[in-house]
Backbone as XML, in Angstrom:
<?xml version="1.0"?>
<chain id="A" units="angstrom">
  <residue number="1" name="MET">
    <atom name="N" x="35.004" y="175.799" z="115.194"/>
    <atom name="CA" x="35.395" y="176.327" z="113.909"/>
    <atom name="C" x="34.225" y="176.269" z="112.924"/>
  </residue>
  <residue number="2" name="ARG">
    <atom name="N" x="33.544" y="175.145" z="112.874"/>
    <atom name="CA" x="32.405" y="175.013" z="111.958"/>
    <atom name="C" x="31.282" y="175.976" z="112.323"/>
  </residue>
  <residue number="3" name="ALA">
    <atom name="N" x="31.091" y="176.189" z="113.626"/>
    <atom name="CA" x="30.034" y="177.103" z="114.054"/>
    <atom name="C" x="30.326" y="178.526" z="113.608"/>
  </residue>
  <residue number="4" name="ILE">
    <atom name="N" x="31.584" y="178.926" z="113.675"/>
    <atom name="CA" x="31.957" y="180.276" z="113.252"/>
    <atom name="C" x="31.721" y="180.448" z="111.760"/>
  </residue>
  <residue number="5" name="VAL">
    <atom name="N" x="32.137" y="179.462" z="110.970"/>
    <atom name="CA" x="31.951" y="179.532" z="109.523"/>
    <atom name="C" x="30.468" y="179.525" z="109.171"/>
  </residue>
  <residue number="6" name="SER">
    <atom name="N" x="29.696" y="178.683" z="109.843"/>
    <atom name="CA" x="28.252" y="178.625" z="109.588"/>
    <atom name="C" x="27.573" y="179.946" z="109.923"/>
  </residue>
  <residue number="7" name="MET">
    <atom name="N" x="27.942" y="180.538" z="111.048"/>
    <atom name="CA" x="27.351" y="181.818" z="111.423"/>
    <atom name="C" x="27.750" y="182.907" z="110.436"/>
  </residue>
  <residue number="8" name="GLY">
    <atom name="N" x="28.967" y="182.839" z="109.939"/>
    <atom name="CA" x="29.412" y="183.805" z="108.942"/>
    <atom name="C" x="28.619" y="183.697" z="107.656"/>
  </residue>
  <residue number="9" name="LEU">
    <atom name="N" x="28.352" y="182.472" z="107.220"/>
    <atom name="CA" x="27.567" y="182.273" z="106.003"/>
    <atom name="C" x="26.125" y="182.730" z="106.177"/>
  </residue>
  <residue number="10" name="VAL">
    <atom name="N" x="25.549" y="182.488" z="107.343"/>
    <atom name="CA" x="24.192" y="182.969" z="107.616"/>
    <atom name="C" x="24.163" y="184.493" z="107.596"/>
  </residue>
  <residue number="11" name="GLY">
    <atom name="N" x="25.153" y="185.122" z="108.212"/>
    <atom name="CA" x="25.235" y="186.586" z="108.203"/>
    <atom name="C" x="25.392" y="187.135" z="106.800"/>
  </residue>
  <residue number="12" name="LEU">
    <atom name="N" x="26.166" y="186.452" z="105.975"/>
    <atom name="CA" x="26.344" y="186.880" z="104.591"/>
    <atom name="C" x="25.037" y="186.789" z="103.822"/>
  </residue>
  <residue number="13" name="CYS">
    <atom name="N" x="24.298" y="185.723" z="104.006"/>
    <atom name="CA" x="23.012" y="185.570" z="103.319"/>
    <atom name="C" x="22.019" y="186.645" z="103.749"/>
  </residue>
  <residue number="14" name="ILE">
    <atom name="N" x="21.986" y="186.957" z="105.027"/>
    <atom name="CA" x="21.085" y="188.006" z="105.513"/>
    <atom name="C" x="21.478" y="189.356" z="104.932"/>
  </residue>
  <residue number="15" name="THR">
    <atom name="N" x="22.779" y="189.623" z="104.889"/>
    <atom name="CA" x="23.264" y="190.892" z="104.333"/>
    <atom name="C" x="22.881" y="191.015" z="102.873"/>
  </residue>
  <residue number="16" name="LEU">
    <atom name="N" x="23.090" y="189.970" z="102.102"/>
    <atom name="CA" x="22.760" y="190.030" z="100.676"/>
    <atom name="C" x="21.262" y="190.121" z="100.441"/>
  </residue>
  <residue number="17" name="GLY">
    <atom name="N" x="20.483" y="189.506" z="101.286"/>
    <atom name="CA" x="19.032" y="189.584" z="101.145"/>
    <atom name="C" x="18.498" y="190.980" z="101.405"/>
  </residue>
  <residue number="18" name="ALA">
    <atom name="N" x="19.203" y="191.751" z="102.214"/>
    <atom name="CA" x="18.765" y="193.107" z="102.539"/>
    <atom name="C" x="19.229" y="194.133" z="101.518"/>
  </residue>
  <residue number="19" name="CYS">
    <atom name="N" x="19.937" y="193.708" z="100.500"/>
    <atom name="CA" x="20.548" y="194.629" z="99.542"/>
    <atom name="C" x="19.839" y="194.590" z="98.190"/>
  </residue>
  <residue number="20" name="GLU">
    <atom name="N" x="18.539" y="194.641" z="98.186"/>
    <atom name="CA" x="17.802" y="194.524" z="96.929"/>
    <atom name="C" x="18.025" y="195.690" z="95.991"/>
  </residue>
  <residue number="21" name="SER">
    <atom name="N" x="18.175" y="196.891" z="96.498"/>
    <atom name="CA" x="18.275" y="198.057" z="95.629"/>
    <atom name="C" x="19.720" y="198.387" z="95.245"/>
  </residue>
  <residue number="22" name="MET">
    <atom name="N" x="20.653" y="197.510" z="95.529"/>
    <atom name="CA" x="22.055" y="197.762" z="95.206"/>
    <atom name="C" x="22.383" y="197.255" z="93.802"/>
  </residue>
  <residue number="23" name="SER">
    <atom name="N" x="23.390" y="197.879" z="93.185"/>
    <atom name="CA" x="23.841" y="197.418" z="91.875"/>
    <atom name="C" x="24.637" y="196.119" z="92.041"/>
  </residue>
  <residue number="24" name="ARG">
    <atom name="N" x="24.916" y="195.481" z="90.913"/>
    <atom name="CA" x="25.694" y="194.240" z="90.985"/>
    <atom name="C" x="27.083" y="194.493" z="91.562"/>
  </residue>
  <residue number="25" name="GLY">
    <atom name="N" x="27.687" y="195.611" z="91.195"/>
    <atom name="CA" x="29.002" y="195.933" z="91.723"/>
    <atom name="C" x="28.997" y="196.123" z="93.226"/>
  </residue>
  <residue number="26" name="GLN">
    <atom name="N" x="27.958" y="196.785" z="93.727"/>
    <atom name="CA" x="27.856" y="197.002" z="95.169"/>
    <atom name="C" x="27.614" y="195.688" z="95.909"/>
  </residue>
  <residue number="27" name="LYS">
    <atom name="N" x="26.767" y="194.834" z="95.347"/>
    <atom name="CA" x="26.550" y="193.524" z="95.971"/>
    <atom name="C" x="27.830" y="192.710" z="95.974"/>
  </residue>
  <residue number="28" name="GLY">
    <atom name="N" x="28.576" y="192.776" z="94.879"/>
    <atom name="CA" x="29.850" y="192.071" z="94.817"/>
    <atom name="C" x="30.834" y="192.583" z="95.846"/>
  </residue>
  <residue number="29" name="ALA">
    <atom name="N" x="30.835" y="193.913" z="96.056"/>
    <atom name="CA" x="31.729" y="194.508" z="97.044"/>
    <atom name="C" x="31.386" y="194.046" z="98.455"/>
  </residue>
  <residue number="30" name="VAL">
    <atom name="N" x="30.100" y="194.001" z="98.772"/>
    <atom name="CA" x="29.674" y="193.543" z="100.103"/>
    <atom name="C" x="30.064" y="192.085" z="100.302"/>
  </residue>
  <residue number="31" name="THR">
    <atom name="N" x="29.806" y="191.262" z="99.292"/>
    <atom name="CA" x="30.137" y="189.840" z="99.389"/>
    <atom name="C" x="31.638" y="189.635" z="99.516"/>
  </residue>
  <residue number="32" name="GLY">
    <atom name="N" x="32.406" y="190.316" z="98.666"/>
    <atom name="CA" x="33.857" y="190.171" z="98.714"/>
    <atom name="C" x="34.456" y="190.632" z="100.023"/>
  </residue>
  <residue number="33" name="ALA">
    <atom name="N" x="33.946" y="191.744" z="100.548"/>
    <atom name="CA" x="34.457" y="192.244" z="101.825"/>
    <atom name="C" x="34.150" y="191.272" z="102.957"/>
  </residue>
  <residue number="34" name="ALA">
    <atom name="N" x="32.946" y="190.719" z="102.952"/>
    <atom name="CA" x="32.585" y="189.762" z="104.003"/>
    <atom name="C" x="33.431" y="188.499" z="103.912"/>
  </residue>
  <residue number="35" name="LEU">
    <atom name="N" x="33.615" y="187.999" z="102.696"/>
    <atom name="CA" x="34.416" y="186.789" z="102.537"/>
    <atom name="C" x="35.883" y="187.039" z="102.873"/>
  </residue>
  <residue number="36" name="GLY">
    <atom name="N" x="36.424" y="188.164" z="102.409"/>
    <atom name="CA" x="37.815" y="188.479" z="102.706"/>
    <atom name="C" x="38.061" y="188.640" z="104.199"/>
  </residue>
  <residue number="37" name="SER">
    <atom name="N" x="37.174" y="189.336" z="104.877"/>
    <atom name="CA" x="37.312" y="189.513" z="106.324"/>
    <atom name="C" x="37.180" y="188.182" z="107.053"/>
  </residue>
  <residue number="38" name="GLY">
    <atom name="N" x="36.225" y="187.383" z="106.614"/>
    <atom name="CA" x="36.028" y="186.070" z="107.248"/>
    <atom name="C" x="37.237" y="185.173" z="107.088"/>
  </residue>
  <residue number="39" name="ILE">
    <atom name="N" x="37.808" y="185.159" z="105.903"/>
    <atom name="CA" x="38.993" y="184.337" z="105.672"/>
    <atom name="C" x="40.158" y="184.845" z="106.515"/>
  </residue>
  <residue number="40" name="GLY">
    <atom name="N" x="40.301" y="186.167" z="106.605"/>
    <atom name="CA" x="41.366" y="186.733" z="107.432"/>
    <atom name="C" x="41.212" y="186.370" z="108.897"/>
  </residue>
  <residue number="41" name="MET">
    <atom name="N" x="39.971" y="186.369" z="109.392"/>
    <atom name="CA" x="39.731" y="186.015" z="110.797"/>
    <atom name="C" x="39.996" y="184.539" z="111.052"/>
  </residue>
  <residue number="42" name="VAL">
    <atom name="N" x="39.515" y="183.681" z="110.152"/>
    <atom name="CA" x="39.703" y="182.239" z="110.330"/>
    <atom name="C" x="41.185" y="181.887" z="110.260"/>
  </residue>
  <residue number="43" name="ALA">
    <atom name="N" x="41.929" y="182.605" z="109.422"/>
    <atom name="CA" x="43.361" y="182.349" z="109.302"/>
    <atom name="C" x="44.137" y="182.845" z="110.512"/>
  </residue>
  <residue number="44" name="GLY">
    <atom name="N" x="43.489" y="183.609" z="111.373"/>
    <atom name="CA" x="44.139" y="184.084" z="112.591"/>
    <atom name="C" x="44.998" y="185.310" z="112.386"/>
  </residue>
  <residue number="45" name="GLY">
    <atom name="N" x="44.625" y="186.129" z="111.420"/>
    <atom name="CA" x="45.397" y="187.335" z="111.138"/>
    <atom name="C" x="45.171" y="188.412" z="112.187"/>
  </residue>
  <residue number="46" name="SER">
    <atom name="N" x="46.078" y="189.380" z="112.194"/>
    <atom name="CA" x="45.932" y="190.513" z="113.097"/>
    <atom name="C" x="44.806" y="191.418" z="112.585"/>
  </residue>
  <residue number="47" name="PHE">
    <atom name="N" x="44.473" y="192.427" z="113.360"/>
    <atom name="CA" x="43.387" y="193.330" z="112.980"/>
    <atom name="C" x="43.670" y="193.979" z="111.632"/>
  </residue>
  <residue number="48" name="GLY">
    <atom name="N" x="44.884" y="194.439" z="111.426"/>
    <atom name="CA" x="45.253" y="195.077" z="110.166"/>
    <atom name="C" x="45.153" y="194.134" z="108.982"/>
  </residue>
  <residue number="49" name="GLN">
    <atom name="N" x="45.535" y="192.893" z="109.179"/>
    <atom name="CA" x="45.446" y="191.912" z="108.106"/>
    <atom name="C" x="43.998" y="191.601" z="107.758"/>
  </residue>
  <residue number="50" name="VAL">
    <atom name="N" x="43.142" y="191.520" z="108.764"/>
    <atom name="CA" x="41.723" y="191.245" z="108.523"/>
    <atom name="C" x="41.080" y="192.411" z="107.770"/>
  </residue>
  <residue number="51" name="VAL">
    <atom name="N" x="41.390" y="193.632" z="108.179"/>
    <atom name="CA" x="40.849" y="194.800" z="107.489"/>
    <atom name="C" x="41.367" y="194.853" z="106.054"/>
  </residue>
  <residue number="52" name="GLY">
    <atom name="N" x="42.641" y="194.585" z="105.874"/>
    <atom name="CA" x="43.218" y="194.567" z="104.532"/>
    <atom name="C" x="42.581" y="193.521" z="103.646"/>
  </residue>
  <residue number="53" name="ALA">
    <atom name="N" x="42.353" y="192.346" z="104.188"/>
    <atom name="CA" x="41.706" y="191.285" z="103.417"/>
    <atom name="C" x="40.283" y="191.687" z="103.034"/>
  </residue>
  <residue number="54" name="GLY">
    <atom name="N" x="39.588" y="192.372" z="103.932"/>
    <atom name="CA" x="38.236" y="192.849" z="103.621"/>
    <atom name="C" x="38.245" y="193.899" z="102.520"/>
  </residue>
  <residue number="55" name="LEU">
    <atom name="N" x="39.219" y="194.798" z="102.570"/>
    <atom name="CA" x="39.317" y="195.834" z="101.533"/>
    <atom name="C" x="39.652" y="195.227" z="100.176"/>
  </residue>
  <residue number="56" name="ILE">
    <atom name="N" x="40.584" y="194.301" z="100.157"/>
    <atom name="CA" x="40.950" y="193.652" z="98.897"/>
    <atom name="C" x="39.769" y="192.834" z="98.362"/>
  </residue>
  <residue number="57" name="GLY">
    <atom name="N" x="39.104" y="192.096" z="99.236"/>
    <atom name="CA" x="37.940" y="191.318" z="98.813"/>
    <atom name="C" x="36.827" y="192.196" z="98.284"/>
  </residue>
  <residue number="58" name="GLY">
    <atom name="N" x="36.610" y="193.334" z="98.929"/>
    <atom name="CA" x="35.576" y="194.261" z="98.471"/>
    <atom name="C" x="35.876" y="194.831" z="97.101"/>
  </residue>
  <residue number="59" name="SER">
    <atom name="N" x="37.133" y="195.188" z="96.870"/>
    <atom name="CA" x="37.475" y="195.761" z="95.566"/>
    <atom name="C" x="37.384" y="194.714" z="94.456"/>
  </residue>
  <residue number="60" name="VAL">
    <atom name="N" x="37.822" y="193.502" z="94.730"/>
    <atom name="CA" x="37.722" y="192.435" z="93.729"/>
    <atom name="C" x="36.254" y="192.095" z="93.476"/>
  </residue>
  <residue number="61" name="GLY">
    <atom name="N" x="35.442" y="192.061" z="94.515"/>
    <atom name="CA" x="34.018" y="191.785" z="94.358"/>
    <atom name="C" x="33.311" y="192.847" z="93.538"/>
  </residue>
  <residue number="62" name="TYR">
    <atom name="N" x="33.691" y="194.107" z="93.753"/>
    <atom name="CA" x="33.083" y="195.194" z="92.985"/>
    <atom name="C" x="33.422" y="195.066" z="91.506"/>
  </residue>
  <residue number="63" name="ILE">
    <atom name="N" x="34.690" y="194.831" z="91.228"/>
    <atom name="CA" x="35.116" y="194.685" z="89.833"/>
    <atom name="C" x="34.411" y="193.499" z="89.179"/>
  </residue>
  <residue number="64" name="ALA">
    <atom name="N" x="34.350" y="192.379" z="89.871"/>
    <atom name="CA" x="33.686" y="191.200" z="89.310"/>
    <atom name="C" x="32.196" y="191.464" z="89.087"/>
  </residue>
  <residue number="65" name="GLY">
    <atom name="N" x="31.557" y="192.179" z="89.997"/>
    <atom name="CA" x="30.146" y="192.490" z="89.839"/>
    <atom name="C" x="29.881" y="193.411" z="88.659"/>
  </residue>
  <residue number="66" name="GLU">
    <atom name="N" x="30.760" y="194.356" z="88.423"/>
    <atom name="CA" x="30.604" y="195.275" z="87.304"/>
    <atom name="C" x="30.878" y="194.609" z="85.956"/>
  </residue>
  <residue number="67" name="VAL">
    <atom name="N" x="31.796" y="193.659" z="85.936"/>
    <atom name="CA" x="32.162" y="192.990" z="84.687"/>
    <atom name="C" x="31.054" y="192.050" z="84.216"/>
  </residue>
  <residue number="68" name="THR">
    <atom name="N" x="30.305" y="191.480" z="85.160"/>
    <atom name="CA" x="29.298" y="190.484" z="84.801"/>
    <atom name="C" x="27.976" y="191.087" z="84.352"/>
  </residue>
  <residue number="69" name="LYS">
    <atom name="N" x="27.917" y="192.359" z="84.080"/>
    <atom name="CA" x="26.666" y="192.985" z="83.646"/>
    <atom name="C" x="26.234" y="192.507" z="82.292"/>
  </residue>
</chain>
């Protein structure tokens, strides 16, 4: 379990590091989608639940990124 979470965090850091030319909203969307999907997978959700969690996380991340300008 710890290895999966650690690998997920490393993947998230690599993804964010490669997104230099993105706006804050876009970076927030990527982060939120990754976190939402990761939480859905760790919780043992079905494929639809994991995708839904990623979509919800992405939209919340985008909104949060745009608000913090």
